[in-house]
C-alpha positions in Angstrom: 115.0 145.9 168.0 115.0 147.0 164.4 115.4 149.5 162.2 112.0 150.7 162.4 110.9 149.7 166.4 114.0 151.7 166.7 112.5 154.7 165.3 109.0 154.9 167.5 110.7 153.3 171.0 112.2 156.3 171.6 109.9 158.8 170.5 107.7 156.9 172.3 109.1 157.5 175.7 109.0 161.4 174.4 105.4 161.4 173.6 103.6 160.5 171.2 99.8 160.7 171.1 96.9 160.8 168.3 93.3 162.5 167.9 90.8 162.7 165.3 89.8 166.3 163.5 86.3 167.0 162.6 85.8 169.7 160.2 83.1 171.4 158.0 84.6 173.8 155.5 85.4 176.5 155.5 88.6 175.0 157.2 92.4 175.8 158.1 94.9 174.9 160.3 98.1 176.5 160.3 100.8 173.7 162.2 104.4 175.3 163.5 104.4 172.5 166.6 108.2 171.1 165.0 107.0 167.6 165.5 109.3 165.5 163.8 107.1 163.0 163.4 103.1 163.3 162.0 100.5 160.9 160.1 97.7 162.3 158.5 95.2 159.2 157.8 91.7 160.9 155.6 88.6 159.6 157.1 85.5 161.4 155.7 85.6 164.5 152.8 89.1 166.2 151.1 91.9 167.9 152.9 95.1 169.9 151.5 98.7 169.3 152.9 100.6 172.8 151.6 104.4 173.3 153.0 106.3 176.6 153.1 108.3 175.0 150.8 107.1 172.3 147.9 104.0 171.1 146.2 101.3 170.7 148.2 99.5 166.8 148.3 95.6 166.4 148.4 94.2 163.8 150.2 91.1 161.8 150.2 89.6 159.1 152.1 91.7 156.4 152.5 95.5 159.0 151.6 97.5 159.3 153.9 100.2 161.8 154.5 103.2 161.8 156.6 105.4 165.1 157.9 108.6 165.6 158.6 109.2 168.3 160.8 110.6 170.7 161.8 109.1 172.5 159.0 105.8 174.3 158.8 103.0 173.6 156.6 99.5 174.2 156.6 95.7 171.4 156.4 93.3 172.7 154.6 89.6 172.5 152.7 91.5 174.5 150.2 95.1 176.0 149.5 93.3 179.0 149.6 91.6 179.3 152.6 92.5 181.7 156.0 94.1 179.4 158.6 91.5 179.8 161.9 93.7 178.1 164.3 97.3 177.8 164.8 99.5 174.5 166.7 102.7 174.9 168.9 105.2 173.6 170.0 104.2 171.7 172.8 100.8 171.3 170.9 100.0 174.6 172.0 97.2 176.1 170.4 95.6 179.9 169.1 94.2 181.8 166.9 96.3 183.6 164.4 96.2 186.5 166.0 97.9 185.0 169.1 95.4 184.7 171.5 94.9 181.5 172.7 92.0 178.9 172.2 91.4 177.8 175.4 89.9 174.5 174.0 87.6 175.8 172.5 87.9 173.6 169.6 87.6 170.2 172.0 84.8 168.1 171.0 85.3 165.5 173.4 87.3 163.0 174.2 90.7 163.2 171.7 88.2 165.1 169.5 89.3 168.2 167.4 87.5 171.1 165.5 84.7 173.0 164.9 81.8 170.3 164.6 82.1 166.6 165.6 79.8 165.7 162.8 81.8 167.4 160.2 82.7 167.0 156.1 85.9 166.4 156.8 87.0 163.8 159.0 90.7 163.0 160.0 93.1 161.0 162.1 96.3 162.3 163.4 99.0 161.5 164.7 102.2 163.4 165.8 105.4 162.3 168.1 106.5 164.4 170.0 110.7 163.8 169.8 113.0 162.9 167.4 116.3 160.4 168.9 119.7 159.9 166.8 118.1 156.3 165.9 115.0 157.5 165.3 116.8 159.9 163.0 119.1 156.9 161.2 115.3 156.7 159.6 113.2 160.1 159.6 116.4 162.1 158.1 115.7 159.7 154.5 112.5 160.8 154.4 110.9 164.4 152.0 109.8 166.8 153.9 105.7 165.7 153.2 105.2 162.5 151.1 101.4 160.4 150.8 100.5 156.9 150.1 97.3 157.2 148.3 94.6 155.1 148.7 95.1 152.9 145.6 98.3 152.2 146.6 98.4 151.9 150.2 95.6 150.2 151.9 95.5 150.7 155.7 94.3 147.5 157.6 93.8 149.8 161.3 91.9 153.3 160.5 88.6 151.1 161.3 90.1 150.1 164.2 91.6 153.7 165.3 88.4 155.3 164.6 87.0 152.9 167.1 89.6 153.6 170.0 90.4 157.1 169.3 87.5 158.3 171.3 86.8 156.4 174.5 88.3 157.0 177.8 89.2 153.5 179.3 91.8 152.1 181.6 94.9 151.3 179.0 93.8 153.4 176.2 96.9 155.5 175.9 99.0 152.1 175.6 96.8 151.2 173.7 97.2 154.0 170.6 99.9 154.1 171.5 100.7 150.9 170.1 98.1 151.1 167.1 100.1 154.4 166.6 103.1 152.6 165.5 101.5 150.0 163.5 100.1 152.6 161.2 103.3 153.8 161.2 105.0 151.2 160.5 103.0 150.1 157.7 103.2 153.4 155.9 107.1 153.4 155.6 107.2 149.8 154.8 105.3 151.1 152.4 106.4 154.2 151.1 110.5 152.3 151.1 108.8 149.6 148.6 108.1 152.2 146.1 111.4 153.0 143.6 111.0 157.2 144.3 111.5 157.1 147.7 115.4 156.4 148.1 114.9 154.1 150.9 118.5 154.7 153.1 120.9 151.5 151.8 120.9 150.5 155.3 116.8 149.8 155.1 117.9 148.5 151.8 120.4 145.8 152.9 117.6 144.4 155.6 116.9 142.5 152.5 120.6 140.7 151.8 120.6 137.1 153.7 123.7 137.9 154.8 124.0 141.2 155.5 119.9 141.9 156.7 121.0 139.1 159.1 124.7 141.2 160.8 122.1 144.5 161.2 119.7 142.3 162.6 122.0 140.5 164.9 123.7 143.8 165.9 120.3 146.2 166.2 119.1 142.8 168.2 121.8 143.0 171.3 124.0 146.0 170.9 125.7 144.9 174.0 127.3 141.6 172.9 130.8 141.6 172.1 130.7 141.7 168.9 133.5 141.0 166.0 133.5 141.1 162.5 134.8 137.7 162.8 131.8 136.9 165.2 129.4 138.4 163.1 131.0 136.2 159.4 130.1 133.1 161.9 127.1 134.1 162.5 126.6 135.5 158.8 127.6 131.9 157.5 130.2 134.1 155.2 134.1 134.6 155.3 135.3 137.7 157.7 136.6 139.0 154.3 133.1 138.5 152.5 131.0 140.2 154.7 133.5 143.0 155.0 133.1 143.7 151.7 129.2 143.2 151.0 128.5 144.7 154.1 130.6 148.0 153.5 129.3 148.0 149.4 125.0 147.7 150.4 125.3 149.5 154.0 128.2 152.0 153.1 130.1 152.1 155.8 131.9 148.5 157.8 130.4 146.4 159.9 132.2 147.5 163.4 131.4 151.3 162.3 128.0 150.9 162.2 128.0 149.3 165.1 129.9 151.9 166.8 127.4 154.3 165.7 124.2 152.3 166.5 125.9 152.3 169.8 126.2 155.8 170.7 123.5 156.3 169.1 121.6 154.3 171.5 123.8 155.9 174.4 122.5 159.5 173.3 118.8 158.9 172.9 119.4 157.1 176.4 121.3 160.0 178.6 118.3 161.9 176.9 115.4 159.3 177.6 116.5 158.6 181.4 118.5 159.4 184.3 120.3 156.4 184.2 123.8 156.6 185.2 126.3 156.8 181.9 128.4 152.6 183.3 124.3 151.2 183.3 124.0 153.0 179.9 127.6 151.6 179.1 126.5 147.7 179.9 123.9 148.6 177.7 125.0 149.4 174.5 128.4 148.0 174.8 131.1 149.5 176.6 133.3 148.0 179.0 132.6 151.2 181.5 131.8 154.8 181.8 135.0 155.8 180.2 135.6 153.5 176.9 131.7 155.1 176.4 133.1 158.7 177.0 135.6 158.8 174.9 133.8 157.4 172.4 131.3 159.5 173.1 133.9 162.7 172.3 135.3 161.5 169.4 132.1 160.7 167.6 129.4 163.8 168.7 132.0 166.6 169.6 130.8 166.9 173.3 131.2 164.0 176.7 127.8 162.0 177.9 127.6 164.7 180.1 127.3 168.0 177.9 125.2 166.2 175.8 122.4 165.4 178.7 123.1 168.6 180.3 122.5 170.4 176.6 118.9 168.5 176.3 118.1 169.5 180.1 118.4 173.0 178.9 116.7 172.7 176.4 
């Protein structure tokens, strides 16, 4: 599992959905759902996305925006339009005065808004939860970013428009995968831009030596890796690998491996009921005791305490 796949694997298990939003001006939606990642593709018409802090962006047909939670924002036909609906955690929808919308803006299968033939149409995909692995990439994103149609040509939009309103067996799985493809393509396009400030480990994936080692670690964290075995796979000496990896990634190979393993463990504790022994074996620790010791050293709590906090939250 590479870094981009890791971004999406956990959130998918914890909830992701896609809708088609249709509006006729004037319209405005206030979003306070605290979702870690929301992607918006403008299909028809125009919209403004205005965060509470930072600059607003204008979306035209073909443009894409990604909002990284938990900061709230407003999506509207015009920055001056007052919100007519409020989106809260758990996809709860209310009027601005707190009254429940009671499904009054539901327009059919995965379609939401004020009219199906509205002049403004957006595809909106949301991941509801963030894990430790996904956080490695999400934390490198600005709160709000956009890719305009002149630099971003999304080949999935027509297919997504067809699929999002279908109600057939396996449709949620189809949409999950299409949403994943959309987000991966968008993030790749974003991180290729000089202003994106991609994280060091992401940039290092392009290096022929360090990139290979990163993929080995990510794809098979349970393997008993050492600097020597990783260096052998990469075709360099141990000293050369340690020096090059630290220079490009910002930490030594085994430190990165430990962080990756513990991040996987933290997500497994949150997403599954697997025993600590099973999780330990899956992420490369010989016993639950060994995993517990390393986990508490890095996270400051035991795996059991981490799991308990997640359950309470």
